[in-house]
N, C-alpha and C positions, 0 to 999 in steps of 0.2 A: 171434687165438688167445690165450686167457687163460693167465696164468702159474699153474703148479701150485705146491703148497706146497713141493715139492722145489726148484723154480726160485727161489722167494722165499728159501728157507733157504740155498741156494748163493749167491745174490747178497749176502745179508747177511753170510755167511761171509767172502766176498772183500772186500766194502766195509769191514768192520770188522777185517779181518786176524786172524780168529780161527783158532786151531788146535783140533784135537780135544779136547785137554786143557782149553782154555779153555771149550769148549762144554759139556763134562761138569761143570765147576765152575759154569757159569752155571745149568745145569738143576738142579744140587744146591741152589742158592739158594732154589728153590721146591719142594724135596723131590721132585724128579722124577729117578729114577735112569735113567741111560742109559750105555751102554757105547760104547767106541770102535769096536767091530764093527758095532753098530747104526748108528752115524754113517756108517761106511764103506759100508754098504748103502744109506743114503739118498742119498749123494753119488755113487753109481755112475751110469753112463749108463743110460738107460731100456731099452736093448736087452740089457743085461747080465742073465744068469740070476739073479744074486743081488740084483738091484735090488729095493728096498723103497719103497713109496709113503710119503711123509711125511703122517701124519694131522693133522687139525685140532687134536686135543689135544696132539700132540707140538709142533707149531709154537706154539700158544698158550702152553704152559708155557715154551718157550724164550724167547718174547717177554716174558713176565712176568719171567723170571729176568734177561733183558737189561736191563729197566728198572731192576731192583734193582742190577744190576752197574754201570750207568752213573750212576744218580742216587743210589744208596745206599738203605738200608732207610727206610721211612717213619717218621716220628717218631710217637711215641705221642700220641694225642689226649688233652687234658686234659678232665675233665668240666666242663661248663658250670655256673657258679655260678648259683643262683636269682636272678632279677631281684628288686630291692627292691620291696616292696608299696607301693601307693598309700597316702598318708596319708589318714586318715578323720577327720572331725570330726562327732560326733553321728550317725554312720551315713551320712553323705553324703561323697562324694568332693570334695576341694578342687579348685575350678577352677584351671586354669592362668592365671596373670596375663600378659595380653598387654600389650606396650608399645604405646602409641598414638603416632602421628606427629602432632606439633602442626602445625596449619595455618599457613602462612606468611601474615603480614599484608602486604597490598599498600600 
C-alpha cells in the first residue's frame, strides 16, 4: 500500500517537530497561503467527516518552502563574464604552443 500525500505530510510534521504555526510560516516562504484550519483538516483521520485530501500542489509548495526554511534562500546568481576572445594575427588564430618532452639519451 502506497503512502498518500497526507501520510507523507504527517510523517514530515512529526519527524521535524513542526507545529501548525511553523507550517504556515514555511508555506508563506513560497507565497502559498494556508490556514491552521486547513492544516487541521489535512491532519485528521481519513474516516472523519471534515477530512481533506492533501493535493500534490499543497505538498509541493510545502516541500519547496521547507527547502528554503532549512537551507536559506538561494543566493542570486552573478551574470557570467564574456570569455576573452582568441588573439588573431593577420586573420589567423594563433596556435597554442605545446611543450615537447625531450627524449632521454641512453
